[in-house]
Phi, psi and omega in degrees: 000131185304148184268315183281160188293320179298319171296326176297319179294318174296325178298312175300320181298313190266347185240001175288151179292346184236143179293138184232156176234114178245128179052038174076012176263132181284126176285145174233147176284154173297338174265008183249144168074009181261078188260108170053046173268184184299332181285352175106177181280154181219164179274152184247124178238161175251348188263202183281160189294142175266179185302319180299320181290323172305319184297315182286328175298332178268010180291152178276126176186179173284174187252015181297133175277136178233140177279138183260139181278139173249146167299141189305325188273006183234128177272153173306139182269154174052037173073015179293144181267343183094012180245142176201152180285152184293330181288331176295318182292318180296324181292319179298319181299317181294315177306312182294324181298315181298318186295317179300315182296312175307315179299318178291333178291315179296318176300313176295321180297320176293324183289319185294345176298335172296322176293324176299319176303312176305307177300316186295317186294317179300313182288322184288323186281311187274327186271320186252312193274349187292317180302305175300325175292330178292320175291316187294317184252009176056054184284142172268173178307315183297316181297323178299318180296324175297311182301323186274314185286338181300322184292312186294319181290324181291320176303321177295313181293321180290328178289331179286317182270353179293334176296323178290322178296319181291329180285323183279319190245344180100164188284323184288319174302315182299317178296319179295322175292320177302311182292327176293314177296322176295322179297313175301314182296316174302311176303317180293325175294317175300341182236026179296137186244357178202170179302319180294312180294332175295315178292327178296311180299324181291324183286326182292318177299322175299321176298318177297318178295313180300317179294318178290323180296331180283317195274313191303313181297325177300307187294320179297311183300321185286336181264332190281154173288146181307326178285352181242352193293319182298312182302313189287318175299317182291337175301328178300316177292324175302324184287336177298316184285326176294323176293325179292317177296314175304320178298319178297320177291322175295314180302312181300325182287322185263356184301323176295342176279086195296321186270330183241354182308318186292335180294318182288324177305307185285320185289336183291348175296338178292339186290303177295328177291326172292325171300314179295320181297310184298313183298319181287348175293336180250005184261158183276168175280160175295130179296327180289321178295321184290327173295313180300331180271004183076014181259060184290333174300312175301319185297317182292322175297317177299319183294325181291332185275345181238009175241157189290323185222157177295324179297315178302316184295316183297316182289324175295322172304317176296314177304319180297314187292323178291334180264348185277155173296166183305133182277172177302154192300331188273357183272090175250164184201155171218174185242149178200106179054062177070359185245145172267112195260137176294121174265001178254167180281123185208176183253019176290155181296122175299334182280355174225070178299155175208179180281143176301147181290319178084185182254125184261009188294330182274358189271126176082022177274343181299139178291150182308305182301323176295323175301314183296317182294318182295322177294316180286342177273351174270103192308312184295321180291323179294322180294321176292325179299315182300319183287311186290314175293328176290322178294323177291321175290327176292322180303314183278322183287343171281001163100013191295315191280346169292318180291317183286318182292314194245031177305311180297323176291324181291315179296331177290319182296336184275358176110359181276154179291169184297315182294310182300320181300317183293322181288321178297322182291326180293310186282331175290341179292337176298337180298327177290322176303314181296319178299319177298318177298318176305312178302319177300315184292331192249353189293330178272352178258311183271323185105159182291315184308301182306311186291326175294319183289322175294325178295312179298321175304311181294323183289328176296312179300311180296324174297316178295323177294318178300317180299310179302325181296320179288323180298316178294326180295328177283314183288334181261005174282169185295138187284153181263139179273110187292346175283342174248059184231124176292157182297318177301331183259004184291327182202167177212161172300138179212150182251320181246016174211175188282343176082000178277135182289106183241343184226162178301322178303323179286328184292314185277354175281349179266130178296130179084010185233144172222169181249139178206118171052049180083351192251143176245103186231172183280150178177193182218195181292342181271336185151177179288152179288333180223155182271001181300111176089356183226083180301153184296336176282354182274157181271121179279118181243115180247327188258317184207138181277165175294131188238111180287344183251017185298313187286341174292318178293326175294319179298311179295324175300314177296315181298321181296313180290325175296312180296320178296319177299329185292332176215309186285345180288319187237334189279339169302318173300317177299315181295318184294332181281350185250331197269354183262145181296157183298319184293336173250003192300315175298320180286320182289323180291324177298318178295319176289324179294313179303322175301319179300314188282328178289326181289323179300313181296320183287316186299306183300320183284337184256347187298311180296331178284310181283345174278356179286161177297338185286340185239275185253348186074169174300304180295325180297317179297320180291329178287326172300311182294329177293326183288322176299314183295322181288321172300319179299318176302309181299318182295309181290330175300333182269324194250339188275119176280164174268131179245010184301130174076358181266148178285165181295327178291320179293328181289334179298326181290347179293338186258000176274136178239159175298133179102346184295143175263106179253127179282110181234171173250095189303312178292320181291322180294322181293322178297313180301320181295318178299315184295322182291325177293320177299318179299317185288325175299316178298320177300308179302319182294328178285000000 
């Protein structure tokens, strides 16, 4: 609040809710006469000051009065003289900046519910609901695999067609469709009456997840400011982990309800999807899709609502137009004093001119196969697609979902009891949440490239250490006395070792065999079938041998999840939402998302098989994942560019090379450059 008397009088004069006249000078309100100045566009009110207006009246700045420039064809409103203090204008700018940040937080929070749905469905079905579902529907092992993989396969299919839905109808509509489908599927799962209805519900839920996982990163990236984009898109990946943790808590709460608990576990997924559905009814469409659809007037309105100044919105609008494919013929525009003015006849308010919406009849007519051929024939997009699909494949092939899906089984293999393994799997999942939070805090400071490379380094080391812990658990377990070995337990098929039962670890890995006092003999969970070689005073071991390296496995698991969350957990989604040109973005992201889902399905379906002694063994499979992560590190070190702080249009140029044939509109691009230079010159002159 100003200290001297003259400034106090000016403060009262400019910030009182009623117009005042002192010494023949007409008083103006801080919300009057502020038309398109550097501080940005503002609302005009006739009533008393609102909270936001009071805030900018109290802003800190000097009291120098500065004249505001009006367009020649517009007179000051409500008796304004065109004069206002600089501190009022600066306060107004700060209020608008705060409002833009708050709106982006709301948009990100609503969109990130899509990631929460994916995490919740994964956690609740595989971690908690599968056991009661097995009892309720008497599921066989094959049926259990169908229940799990049906959702992943449906998500894969939905991600393939989701690009066309995004291109034809928009990001907002696609998310509304995804949340509706997920709600229907969750309600069906909560009321399932047979195995067939259960699988149908899982397929419906998978379609919703696939469409949401494709669309929400694009939506957030296209609305966010460059300096906030990495943070906001990574929040979507954080919500996946939060969803998995929430699912674990829900499973624990409803587990005692033996006959109906699984219905609540699965049915409660409809609650967040309903919130997402209702929320997106009030959120805007992506401005970049609107430009591509020829609705540039709406796009400019959206940009004005989420940017700090009109000038920032207008310049971003020009960048989008310069990078977008040719619009429909009727979508024309001109510039005038920082405003993009409608050149067609319309009923829009002349005080707030905008770009014409244009004709969308020509939008989206290209056949799907033709769009794919065109995309693959565009060299910069093809290079970006190699990078995006490769990062998505690397995210899954480095073993994350085997660790998340089968964490309890891995801990049980390490020698922990079933109950201890379940609790350990629940709490070690928080390590990935911590890693993602660190990633959110550092992504706009350190950069995407640095975090991804550090993440892969930690993932490689932890996977090699995890494999070593299982190898030492085998070789350091009690040796087997070959004189007391039943014929059935003497050996087993093996690919990378000799298959001879030499240690307790080898013995208990075979069905129907157990270890007792150096002997490997036939038996079951109750005890050996015969007492030969196994005195009554001896300890019968059937499931897991004593493991001196169990806590080493826990440490490596925590390090793995922490390192994965630091970069590879969320940044592949962030980078894929940034690197594709606008004209191919929906289709390209659908391809990279489909790559993620198909690799997810392959890795999840093969882990238990290839980790068995007959193929790669447990330690062998983790060394394989570690080798893939190391190769991925070397590849990305050579090809991954840094996109921190760049606009989406600037990122496109990173994949262009000399000699590329780029389809451009020479005359229109030249005109756009001239118009943009004019905007900058007028700004600098003022």
